[in-house]
C-alpha positions in Angstrom: -78.7 -148.0 -53.7 -78.7 -149.6 -56.9 -75.5 -151.4 -58.3 -74.2 -149.0 -60.8 -74.8 -146.1 -58.2 -73.1 -148.1 -55.4 -70.0 -148.6 -57.6 -70.1 -145.1 -58.9 -69.8 -144.3 -54.9 -67.0 -146.6 -54.4 -64.8 -145.4 -57.0 -65.5 -141.8 -56.0 -64.8 -142.7 -52.7 -61.6 -144.9 -53.1 -60.0 -142.2 -55.6 -60.6 -139.4 -53.1 -58.8 -141.6 -50.4 -56.0 -142.4 -52.5 -54.7 -138.9 -53.6 -55.1 -138.0 -50.1 -53.3 -141.1 -48.5 -50.1 -141.1 -50.9 -49.5 -137.1 -50.5 -46.3 -138.1 -49.1 -44.0 -135.3 -48.0 -44.9 -131.9 -46.6 -43.0 -128.7 -46.1 -44.2 -126.5 -42.9 -44.2 -122.5 -43.0 -40.5 -121.3 -43.0 -39.3 -118.3 -41.0 -36.1 -115.8 -41.9 -34.2 -113.6 -39.5 -31.9 -110.6 -40.2 -28.8 -112.6 -40.6 -30.6 -114.6 -43.5 -31.3 -117.8 -41.5 -34.2 -119.8 -41.9 -36.1 -122.4 -39.8 -38.8 -124.7 -41.3 -40.5 -128.2 -40.8 -40.6 -131.0 -42.9 -43.2 -133.9 -42.1 -43.5 -137.4 -43.7 -46.9 -139.6 -44.1 -45.9 -142.2 -45.9 -47.1 -145.9 -45.6 -45.3 -147.9 -43.2 -43.4 -144.7 -41.6 -44.2 -142.9 -38.1 -45.9 -139.3 -39.2 -43.7 -136.6 -37.6 -42.3 -133.2 -38.4 -38.6 -132.7 -38.2 -37.2 -129.1 -37.7 -34.1 -127.9 -40.1 -32.1 -124.6 -40.2 -29.8 -123.2 -43.0 -28.8 -120.0 -44.2 -29.4 -118.0 -47.5 -26.5 -116.7 -49.9 -27.4 -114.9 -53.1 -30.9 -116.3 -53.2 -30.0 -119.9 -52.4 -28.9 -122.2 -49.7 -25.1 -121.1 -48.4 -24.7 -124.6 -46.9 -26.5 -127.7 -46.2 -29.7 -127.9 -44.0 -29.5 -129.0 -40.4 -32.1 -131.0 -38.9 -32.1 -130.0 -35.0 -34.9 -132.4 -33.9 -34.5 -136.0 -33.4 -37.2 -138.3 -33.3 -36.7 -141.3 -31.3 -38.0 -144.5 -33.8 -35.9 -146.7 -32.0 -33.3 -146.2 -29.0 -31.0 -148.2 -27.2 -28.4 -147.7 -24.6 -24.6 -148.5 -25.4 -21.4 -148.6 -23.5 -22.8 -149.4 -20.0 -25.2 -146.4 -20.3 -22.7 -143.6 -21.6 -24.4 -143.4 -24.7 -28.2 -143.3 -25.7 -28.5 -144.2 -29.2 -31.4 -142.7 -31.2 -32.3 -143.9 -34.7 -35.0 -142.5 -37.3 -35.3 -142.3 -41.1 -32.4 -139.7 -41.1 -29.9 -141.4 -39.5 -28.4 -142.4 -36.1 -27.4 -139.8 -33.1 -25.6 -140.8 -29.9 -26.4 -138.8 -26.9 -23.6 -138.7 -24.1 -25.5 -139.2 -20.7 -22.5 -138.1 -19.0 -21.9 -134.7 -21.2 -25.6 -134.4 -22.3 -24.3 -133.6 -25.9 -25.5 -134.9 -29.0 -23.7 -135.8 -32.0 -25.0 -137.5 -35.3 -23.2 -140.7 -35.9 -24.9 -141.2 -39.2 -27.0 -138.9 -41.3 -28.6 -138.4 -44.5 -28.7 -135.0 -45.7 -31.3 -135.9 -48.6 -34.8 -136.0 -47.7 -36.1 -140.3 -47.2 -38.8 -140.8 -49.8 -39.6 -144.5 -49.0 -40.8 -146.3 -46.1 -38.1 -146.3 -44.3 -38.9 -148.7 -41.8 -35.8 -149.6 -39.1 -34.5 -152.8 -38.4 -34.1 -154.0 -34.8 -30.4 -154.3 -33.2 -29.7 -157.0 -30.7 -27.4 -154.7 -28.0 -25.0 -157.0 -25.7 -25.5 -156.6 -22.2 -22.7 -154.5 -21.5 -24.0 -152.2 -24.6 -20.2 -152.6 -26.2 -21.5 -154.5 -29.4 -24.3 -154.4 -31.8 -25.6 -157.0 -34.0 -28.0 -156.0 -36.8 -28.8 -157.1 -40.4 -28.1 -154.4 -43.1 -30.6 -155.0 -46.0 -29.2 -156.1 -49.2 -32.6 -158.0 -50.8 -36.1 -157.7 -50.3 -35.8 -160.5 -47.7 -32.0 -160.7 -47.1 -29.2 -159.0 -45.5 -26.0 -159.0 -44.2 -25.6 -159.9 -40.2 -23.2 -157.7 -39.0 -21.3 -157.5 -35.7 -19.8 -153.9 -34.4 -17.7 -152.5 -31.5 -19.0 -149.9 -30.3 -16.1 -148.4 -28.9 -13.7 -149.3 -32.2 -16.6 -148.4 -34.5 -15.3 -151.5 -36.3 -17.8 -154.1 -38.4 -17.4 -157.7 -38.9 -20.0 -159.8 -41.3 -20.9 -162.6 -39.7 -23.5 -164.0 -42.2 -23.1 -162.4 -46.2 -26.7 -163.7 -46.9 -28.9 -163.8 -43.7 -32.7 -163.7 -43.5 -34.0 -160.2 -42.9 -36.9 -159.2 -40.6 -38.0 -156.1 -38.9 -39.2 -158.1 -35.5 -35.9 -159.6 -34.6 -32.1 -160.5 -35.3 -31.1 -163.9 -35.1 -28.8 -163.3 -32.3 -28.6 -164.4 -28.6 -26.1 -162.9 -26.1 -24.9 -164.6 -22.8 -25.2 -162.3 -19.8 -21.9 -161.2 -19.3 -21.5 -160.3 -23.5 -18.5 -162.7 -23.7 -20.1 -164.9 -25.9 -23.4 -164.6 -28.5 -25.0 -167.5 -30.4 -26.1 -166.9 -34.2 -28.3 -168.9 -36.7 -27.0 -168.9 -40.3 -28.0 -171.1 -43.0 -30.1 -173.4 -40.7 -27.0 -174.1 -38.3 -26.3 -172.8 -34.9 -23.2 -171.4 -34.3 -21.3 -169.4 -31.4 -19.1 -166.4 -31.2 -16.8 -164.5 -28.7 -17.1 -161.2 -30.3 -13.9 -159.5 -28.9 -11.7 -162.5 -30.6 -14.0 -162.0 -34.0 -13.2 -158.3 -34.2 -9.6 -158.8 -33.9 -9.3 -161.5 -36.1 -8.3 -164.5 -33.8 -11.7 -166.2 -33.6 -11.4 -170.0 -34.7 -12.8 -170.9 -37.9 -16.5 -171.3 -38.0 -16.6 -174.8 -38.6 -15.4 -175.3 -35.1 -17.9 -173.1 -33.6 -21.2 -175.3 -34.3 -23.6 -176.3 -32.3 -26.3 -177.9 -34.2 -28.8 -177.6 -36.8 -32.0 -175.2 -36.0 -32.7 -171.6 -36.2 -32.0 -169.2 -33.4 -35.3 -170.2 -31.5 -33.7 -173.4 -30.7 -31.2 -171.8 -28.3 -31.6 -169.7 -25.1 -29.3 -168.6 -22.3 -29.7 -169.7 -18.5 -28.3 -168.1 -15.7 -25.1 -166.8 -17.4 -23.8 -170.0 -17.6 -25.7 -172.4 -19.3 -27.2 -172.7 -23.0 -30.2 -174.5 -23.7 -30.5 -176.4 -26.9 -32.8 -178.5 -28.6 -32.4 -180.9 -31.2 -36.1 -182.1 -32.3 -37.4 -183.5 -29.0 -34.4 -183.5 -26.9 -33.0 -180.9 -24.6 -29.6 -180.1 -24.1 -27.6 -178.2 -21.5 -24.3 -176.7 -22.5 -21.7 -175.2 -20.2 -20.7 -171.6 -21.8 -17.1 -172.4 -20.7 -17.0 -175.6 -22.7 -18.5 -174.4 -26.0 -15.1 -174.4 -27.7 -14.5 -177.9 -26.4 -17.7 -178.8 -27.5 -17.0 -177.2 -31.3 -13.7 -178.9 -31.5 -14.8 -182.2 -30.2 -18.3 -182.3 -31.1 -18.4 -185.7 -33.2 -17.0 -187.2 -29.8 -19.1 -185.3 -26.8 -22.2 -184.5 -28.8 -24.0 -181.6 -28.2 -23.9 -181.1 -24.3 -25.8 -182.7 -21.4 -29.3 -184.2 -22.4 -31.4 -183.0 -19.7 -34.9 -184.4 -20.9 -37.1 -184.9 -23.8 -40.3 -183.3 -25.3 -43.5 -185.4 -25.9 -43.5 -183.3 -29.5 -40.8 -182.7 -32.0 -39.7 -178.6 -31.6 -39.8 -176.9 -34.8 -37.6 -173.9 -34.6 -38.8 -172.3 -37.7 -42.4 -171.7 -35.9 -42.1 -172.7 -32.2 -40.2 -171.0 -29.1 -39.1 -171.6 -25.6 -37.5 -170.4 -22.6 -36.1 -171.8 -19.6 -35.6 -170.2 -16.0 -31.9 -169.5 -14.8 -32.3 -172.5 -12.3 -32.7 -174.7 -15.3 -35.5 -175.8 -13.3 -38.6 -175.1 -15.5 -39.2 -175.1 -19.2 -42.1 -172.9 -21.2 -42.4 -174.2 -24.8 -45.0 -172.1 -27.1 -45.9 -174.7 -30.3 -46.7 -172.7 -33.7 -47.2 -169.6 -31.8 -50.9 -171.0 -30.4 -50.3 -174.1 -27.3 -48.5 -173.3 -24.4 -47.1 -175.7 -22.0 -45.1 -175.4 -18.8 -43.1 -178.2 -17.7 -41.1 -179.0 -14.8 -37.2 -180.1 -15.1 -36.4 -182.9 -12.7 -34.7 -185.6 -14.9 -31.0 -185.8 -15.6 -31.5 -188.4 -18.6 -33.5 -188.7 -21.4 -36.6 -189.0 -19.2 -39.8 -186.6 -20.5 -40.3 -183.5 -18.9 -43.3 -182.9 -16.3 -46.1 -181.4 -17.5 -47.7 -178.9 -15.0 -50.0 -176.9 -17.8 -50.4 -177.4 -21.1 -53.6 -175.6 -23.4 -54.3 -173.7 -26.6 -54.5 -169.8 -26.5 -58.1 -169.1 -26.1 -60.3 -165.7 -25.9 -63.7 -165.4 -27.1 -62.9 -161.6 -27.7 -59.7 -161.7 -29.8 -57.2 -163.3 -31.9 -53.8 -164.1 -30.7 -50.5 -162.0 -32.7 -47.5 -162.9 -30.5 -46.5 -164.0 -27.2 -43.2 -163.7 -25.4 -42.1 -165.7 -22.1 -40.7 -163.7 -18.9 -39.3 -165.1 -15.9 -39.6 -163.2 -12.3 -36.8 -163.2 -10.1 -38.6 -166.1 -8.1 -38.3 -168.4 -11.2 -42.1 -167.9 -12.0 -43.0 -167.8 -15.6 -45.5 -165.0 -17.3 -46.8 -164.6 -21.0 -46.8 -161.3 -22.1 -49.6 -161.5 -25.2 -50.4 -159.0 -28.1 -54.0 -159.6 -29.3 -56.3 -158.3 -32.0 -60.2 -157.8 -30.9 -62.7 -159.2 -33.2 -64.5 -156.1 -33.1 -61.3 -153.3 -33.2 -58.4 -152.8 -34.9 -56.8 -151.8 -31.6 -54.1 -154.1 -30.4 -54.5 -155.2 -26.8 -51.6 -156.2 -24.6 -52.0 -159.0 -21.6 -50.2 -160.6 -19.0 -50.9 -164.3 -17.9 -49.5 -166.2 -14.7 -48.8 -169.5 -15.9 -49.1 -172.4 -13.2 -51.8 -175.0 -12.9 -53.7 -172.7 -15.4 -53.3 -169.7 -17.6 -54.5 -166.6 -15.5 -54.8 -163.3 -17.0 -53.4 -160.5 -14.6 -53.5 -157.3 -16.4 -55.1 -156.0 -19.7 -54.1 -152.9 -21.5 -55.3 -151.7 -24.6 -52.9 -150.2 -27.7 -50.0 -151.1 -25.7 -46.1 -151.6 -27.1 -44.0 -154.4 -26.2 -42.5 -154.8 -22.6 -39.2 -153.6 -22.0 -37.6 -155.4 -19.1 -35.0 -153.6 -16.3 -31.9 -155.3 -16.3 -32.4 -157.4 -13.2 -36.0 -158.4 -14.6 -37.3 -156.7 -11.6 -39.5 -154.3 -13.2 -41.3 -153.9 -16.6 -41.7 -150.9 -18.7 -44.4 -150.7 -21.7 -46.1 -147.7 -22.9 -50.0 -147.1 -23.8 -50.9 -144.0 -25.6 -49.7 -141.3 -24.0 -48.6 -143.1 -21.0 -45.6 -145.6 -19.5 -46.3 -148.0 -17.0 -43.9 -149.5 -14.8 -44.8 -153.1 -13.1 -43.0 -155.3 -10.5 -42.5 -158.3 -12.4 -43.1 -160.5 -9.0 -46.3 -159.1 -7.9 -47.2 -157.2 -11.4 -48.5 -154.4 -9.1 -48.0 -151.3 -10.7 -45.2 -149.2 -9.0 -45.3 -145.9 -11.3 -47.1 -144.1 -14.4 -45.9 -141.3 -16.6 -48.4 -139.2 -18.7 -48.0 -136.4 -21.2 -47.1 -137.5 -25.2 -47.5 -140.5 -27.3 -44.6 -143.1 -26.4 -42.5 -144.3 -29.3 -39.6 -146.1 -27.6 -38.4 -147.0 -24.2 -34.4 -147.5 -23.0 -33.6 -148.3 -19.4 -30.6 -146.2 -17.9 -30.3 -147.9 -14.8 -32.4 -150.2 -12.3 -34.5 -147.0 -11.6 -34.7 -144.6 -14.6 -35.7 -144.7 -18.1 -35.2 -142.7 -21.3 -38.7 -142.1 -22.7 -39.0 -141.4 -26.5 -42.2 -139.4 -27.3 -43.6 -137.5 -29.8 -42.5 -134.1 -28.5 -39.4 -135.1 -26.9 -37.3 -137.5 -25.2 -37.1 -137.4 -21.5 -35.3 -139.0 -18.6 -37.4 -140.0 -15.8 -36.8 -141.6 -12.5 -39.7 -143.7 -11.7 -39.9 -142.8 -8.4 -40.3 -139.2 -9.2 -43.5 -137.5 -10.5 -41.7 -135.4 -13.1 -39.1 -136.2 -15.9 -36.2 -134.2 -17.7 -36.8 -133.2 -21.2 -33.3 -133.3 -23.0 -34.5 -133.3 -26.7 -37.3 -132.0 -29.0 -38.0 -135.0 -30.8 -40.5 -133.0 -33.7 -41.8 -129.6 -34.2 -45.0 -128.5 -35.5 -43.1 -125.1 -36.2 -40.0 -123.1 -35.5 -39.2 -119.8 -35.2 -36.0 -117.8 -34.0 -36.4 -116.5 -30.4 -36.1 -112.2 -30.5 -34.4 -112.0 -27.2 -31.6 -114.6 -27.3 -31.6 -115.4 -30.8 -32.0 -119.3 -30.2 -34.5 -121.6 -32.4 -37.6 -122.4 -30.5 -39.6 -125.8 -31.6 -43.3 -125.6 -31.3 -44.3 -129.1 -30.5 -48.1 -129.4 -30.1 -50.5 -128.3 -27.4 -48.4 -125.2 -26.2 -45.3 -126.9 -25.4 -42.2 -125.2 -26.5 -38.4 -126.1 -26.3 -35.4 -124.0 -26.9 -32.1 -125.3 -28.4 -28.7 -125.0 -27.4 -26.3 -124.8 -30.5 -23.0 -126.1 -28.2 -24.7 -129.4 -27.1 -27.2 -129.8 -29.8 -29.9 -130.4 -26.9 -32.9 -128.7 -25.7 -34.6 -127.2 -22.7 -38.1 -127.1 -22.3 -39.8 -123.9 -22.0 -43.0 -124.9 -20.7 -46.6 -123.6 -22.5 -45.9 -120.8 -24.7 -48.4 -118.7 -26.6 -48.5 -119.8 -30.5 -45.9 -117.8 -32.5 -46.5 -116.0 -35.9 -43.9 -116.5 -38.1 -41.9 -114.2 -39.9 -41.5 -115.4 -43.7 -39.9 -112.3 -45.0 -37.1 -109.8 -44.2 -35.5 -107.1 -46.5 -33.6 -109.2 -49.2 -35.8 -112.6 -49.2 -39.3 -113.9 -48.7 -40.3 -117.8 -47.9 -43.4 -119.4 -48.9 -44.8 -122.8 -49.9 -45.9 -123.3 -53.1 -47.1 -126.0 -55.5 -45.0 -128.7 -57.3 -45.2 -130.9 -60.2 -43.3 -133.9 -57.8 -45.9 -136.3 -56.7 -43.7 -137.3 -53.7 -44.3 -134.0 -52.0 -47.5 -132.3 -51.1 -45.8 -128.7 -51.6 -42.4 -127.2 -51.9 -40.5 -124.4 -49.9 -39.3 -121.5 -51.9 -37.1 -118.6 -51.7 -38.0 -115.3 -53.5 -35.5 -112.6 -53.9 -36.8 -109.5 -53.0 -33.8 -107.1 -53.5 -31.5 -106.8 -56.5 -32.5 -109.3 -59.3 -36.0 -110.8 -58.6 -35.5 -114.6 -58.7 -37.4 -117.7 -56.7 -35.6 -120.5 -56.0 -36.8 -124.1 -54.1 -34.8 -124.9 -50.9 -34.6 -128.0 -52.2 -34.3 -128.9 -56.0 -35.7 -132.2 -56.1 -38.6 -131.4 -54.5 -39.9 -130.0 -57.8 -38.6 -132.6 -60.0 -41.2 -133.6 -61.9 -41.3 -137.4 -61.5 -43.8 -140.0 -63.6 -47.0 -141.4 -61.9 -46.2 -144.2 -59.5 -47.2 -147.6 -60.7 -50.0 -149.3 -58.6 -50.1 -152.5 -56.4 -53.2 -154.0 -54.9 -53.5 -157.3 -52.5 -56.0 -160.5 -53.1 -56.2 -162.2 -49.6 -57.7 -165.7 -50.2 -59.4 -166.8 -47.1 -60.1 -170.4 -48.1 -60.5 -172.6 -44.8 -57.8 -171.7 -42.6 -57.3 -168.4 -40.3 -53.5 -168.9 -39.0 -52.4 -165.9 -41.1 -55.4 -163.5 -40.6 -54.4 -161.5 -37.2 -50.6 -160.9 -39.1 -51.8 -159.8 -42.3 -54.5 -157.2 -40.6 -51.7 -156.1 -38.1 -49.2 -155.3 -41.0 -51.7 -154.2 -43.1 -52.8 -151.5 -40.3 -49.3 -150.8 -39.5 -48.5 -149.9 -43.0 -52.0 -147.9 -43.4 -52.8 -149.6 -46.6 -55.8 -151.8 -47.2 -56.3 -155.2 -49.7 -59.1 -157.1 -50.4 -59.8 -160.3 -48.6 -62.2 -162.6 -50.7 -64.2 -165.3 -48.3 -66.0 -168.1 -49.2 -68.6 -170.1 -47.0 -66.2 -172.5 -45.8 -64.3 -169.7 -44.1 -67.5 -168.1 -42.6 -68.7 -171.0 -41.4 -65.6 -172.2 -39.6 -64.4 -168.7 -38.5 -67.6 -166.7 -37.6 -65.6 -164.4 -35.5 -62.5 -164.2 -37.8 -65.0 -163.2 -40.4 -66.4 -160.3 -38.6 -62.5 -159.1 -37.6 -62.1 -158.8 -41.5 -65.3 -156.8 -41.8 -64.6 -154.1 -39.0 -61.0 -153.7 -40.4 -60.2 -151.0 -43.2 -60.3 -153.8 -45.9 -62.8 -154.7 -48.5 -64.4 -158.1 -48.6 -65.1 -159.8 -51.4 -66.9 -163.3 -52.6 -65.0 -166.6 -53.4 -68.2 -168.5 -53.9 -70.2 -170.7 -51.5 -67.4 -173.3 -50.7 -63.7 -173.6 -51.1 -64.0 -176.5 -53.4 -63.1 -176.6 -57.5 -66.6 -175.7 -59.1 -65.5 -177.6 -62.3 -65.1 -180.8 -60.6 -67.6 -183.7 -61.0 -70.8 -183.4 -59.4 -71.1 -179.5 -60.5 -73.3 -178.1 -63.6 -71.4 -175.0 -63.5 -74.1 -173.2 -65.3 -75.4 -169.5 -64.7 -78.0 -170.5 -62.5 -75.5 -172.6 -60.1 -73.1 -169.5 -60.2 -75.9 -167.3 -59.3 -77.0 -169.0 -56.5 -73.4 -169.5 -55.0 -72.9 -166.1 -55.3 -76.1 -165.4 -53.7 -75.5 -168.0 -50.7 -72.2 -166.5 -49.9 -73.8 -162.8 -49.9 -76.4 -164.3 -47.4 -74.3 -166.1 -45.3 -71.8 -163.2 -44.9 -74.8 -160.9 -44.2 -75.9 -163.4 -41.4 -72.4 -163.3 -39.9 -71.7 -159.8 -40.2 -74.4 -157.6 -40.9 -72.7 -156.6 -43.8 -72.8 -156.8 -47.8 -69.8 -158.1 -49.7 -68.7 -155.9 -52.7 -69.4 -157.1 -56.0 -65.7 -158.4 -56.6 -65.4 -162.4 -56.6 -63.2 -165.2 -58.1 -63.8 -169.2 -57.7 -61.7 -171.2 -55.2 -59.3 -172.0 -57.6 -59.3 -169.2 -60.4 -60.6 -171.7 -63.0 -63.0 -168.8 -64.3 -63.7 -169.7 -68.0 -65.5 -167.3 -70.4 -68.7 -168.8 -69.3 -68.2 -168.7 -65.4 -67.2 -164.9 -66.0 -69.9 -164.0 -68.2 -72.3 -165.6 -65.3 -70.6 -163.8 -62.5 -71.0 -160.2 -64.6 -74.9 -161.3 -65.5 -75.3 -161.5 -61.4 -73.6 -158.0 -60.8 -70.0 -159.2 -60.1 -66.8 -158.3 -61.6 -64.2 -161.2 -61.7 -60.8 -160.9 -60.6 -57.4 -162.7 -61.2 -54.4 -161.3 -60.1 -50.5 -162.8 -60.6 -50.3 -166.4 -60.5 -47.1 -167.1 -61.6 -46.4 -168.7 -58.0 -48.5 -170.1 -55.2 -47.8 -169.2 -51.7 -50.2 -172.2 -50.7 -48.0 -175.1 -52.4 -46.9 -177.2 -49.6 -43.9 -179.8 -49.6 -46.4 -182.4 -50.0 -48.2 -180.6 -53.1 -44.7 -180.5 -54.6 -44.0 -184.3 -53.9 -47.2 -185.2 -55.6 -46.6 -183.0 -58.5 -49.6 -180.6 -57.3 -47.3 -177.3 -57.9 -43.9 -176.0 -57.4 -42.7 -175.3 -53.8 -41.2 -171.7 -53.2 -40.2 -170.7 -50.3 -41.3 -167.2 -48.8 -38.2 -165.0 -49.8 -38.4 -166.5 -53.3 -41.7 -165.4 -53.9 -41.1 -162.3 -52.6 -38.4 -161.9 -55.6 -40.6 -163.3 -57.7 -43.4 -161.0 -57.0 -41.2 -158.0 -57.5 -40.1 -159.2 -60.6 -43.5 -159.5 -62.0 -44.4 -155.6 -60.6 -41.3 -154.1 -62.2 -42.1 -155.9 -65.6 -45.7 -155.4 -65.5 -45.5 -151.9 -64.0 -47.7 -152.8 -60.9 -50.6 -155.6 -60.6 -52.3 -157.6 -58.2 -50.6 -159.9 -55.9 -52.4 -163.0 -54.1 -51.7 -163.7 -50.3 -53.5 -166.8 -48.9 -54.8 -166.3 -45.6 -54.0 -169.9 -43.9 -53.2 -173.2 -45.4 -55.4 -175.9 -44.0 -53.2 -178.9 -45.1 -49.7 -179.6 -45.7 -46.5 -177.9 -44.6 -44.1 -175.4 -45.3 -40.9 -174.0 -44.4 -42.4 -170.6 -43.8 -45.4 -169.0 -45.0 -45.8 -165.7 -47.2 -48.4 -163.9 -44.3 -45.5 -164.2 -42.0 -43.3 -162.2 -43.9 -45.8 -159.6 -45.1 -43.9 -156.7 -44.0 -41.1 -157.6 -45.8 -43.0 -157.3 -49.0 -45.0 -154.1 -48.2 -41.5 -152.5 -47.7 -40.3 -153.8 -50.8 -43.5 -152.5 -52.8 -42.9 -149.1 -51.1 -39.3 -148.8 -51.2 -39.2 -149.7 -54.9 -41.6 -146.8 -55.8 -45.2 -148.5 -56.1 -47.9 -147.4 -54.4 -50.2 -149.8 -52.4 -53.8 -149.1 -53.2 -57.5 -150.8 -53.0 -58.0 -153.5 -55.4 -61.0 -151.7 -56.9 -59.0 -148.8 -58.2 -57.5 -150.8 -60.2 -60.0 -153.1 -61.5 -62.2 -149.9 -62.3 -59.1 -148.2 -64.0 
């Protein structure tokens, strides 16, 4: 295939995929009964969202809706147990519902009557062990939010931090096991707080509740009695009962009792640790890569005893994240999630940590582990199966299959609530069946002729009957597929075209009796809007791959693609990672044959040099991956003068230059020596968003890894915040070539 035909094929393919990918919201076929009541579905297929269809009911009067539509399914994007198990909290893009586990009734606590249009990714919540308190960040900026403490029983909220760093992964809070105290991080300092005193307005001033500098990674609770705190290389133990004494007299008594020293400084912005209940063992994960297991024997400033230390190493995959877990017999295990070099399916593994790191379980496409309250059992999902393991032996206790699982919550030591694609089920792990209490989603809905109740068809023949009084559902088992009745003597329902680019279609009501008129069920669904502006990503892979796994994971999670520019230095250093990029859904382009500045002394930058450099990079990439680079390129530092760009054009390449108003690769050291201005990741996101809004879209660069120098944080670790900001601001994320060619 010649260059022109290859380009045309790529353009046509990308144009089709873009129109298919960003269609947005779709109405399903609707049914109407003799009372002029309707039932219908709305599905979302937007980047960054879980795709599912929700079921709604409404009634018609005079050709329009007589009242606000009611959503009667409840998809469990996230679930939490509250108030000592009295309530199951179910959260999704439409709001928050509570299931009373005693009366089996569901009530919506928060609900949006409008149809969510953007990614609407849910933020995590930190729930106290007794379920009576919630801590969460309420997003106020692209990468910031308010840290909120909320009383479940009193429904009262207190702002703990007006401008907290926002995250889709965690909340900067850790609870004592009896829920009487929690610690939180604010502006680089760790504080403690009594939630009851804070809500009642009698908590002491924050300046007297200070523990020391650091992020939330610098503290952990042990045995329900001690707070373990790390300040650089010193590890302290603080009795929970002495926290207020410590706060009031910290200048005198210091940070608690020193129990040992680490051989290197703990950097709380990137390192994590955990300690067992007996405070006799300590596991340290340095920079997300190196695992070290220490014994704690000293009672002074001595160094800990090293039991094991080594980097994570797997010939088949790269590490995405790791969590430390302790069993009841005080043995540490490491839960990891990795991205294979030859696949985009996340693999979860459990490693035993003693004198060596030994893999004992490996499961593909697994969710995060959910420990029972006594930590004796671990639940996690893998596709359509929920697995339960004994955490001491890591022997399997039980399995439950049936539907894709999105969320899990322990009710008691032997019972779970499982949020799946079709239903929310209650399951005793020692029984082979589960009780469906809610319909999560529906492919279709209809009115049952005998009872008049709504029935949800949820795929594979499964059906559920709705109980309006409790707003719950009961399984009907496998049923024959229903044929919708879309008309009665007064109205007809149908799905038709719409000029609104956020919707694939619109649901209409046509009046059949009296004055003929056709109205949309949702007026906003037919409102004409401008074409969305386009944004594309340029991922620059110089000579470091630290951020690659996170980038690939987040782009896959949001179901969008970007373009990776690789050079010969990266290919030679990271052949496995290069192959990992090549099997992803992202485009791979050229950044010349080395990472060096091409206009420096020693290079004759003529057309022959450019041609040979591009050809050499093509050959090295092909030798590594058996695939070809796309015909897009840029030089390592975007020098691209007129002659360089023309030389690339003559070689069949198109030069690409993204927005360069700020560089995420500038380190502290670069700034000190005048080689650029240091800007943290949160500020970079703000700058990028201002640029996109003023420019009407554009190309954004993200560096895959920084080989030298240090930064407080990295843009690739905050890519999810940037993706969310772009989508929630009304932009489409498209392949780079789409923008280049248009």
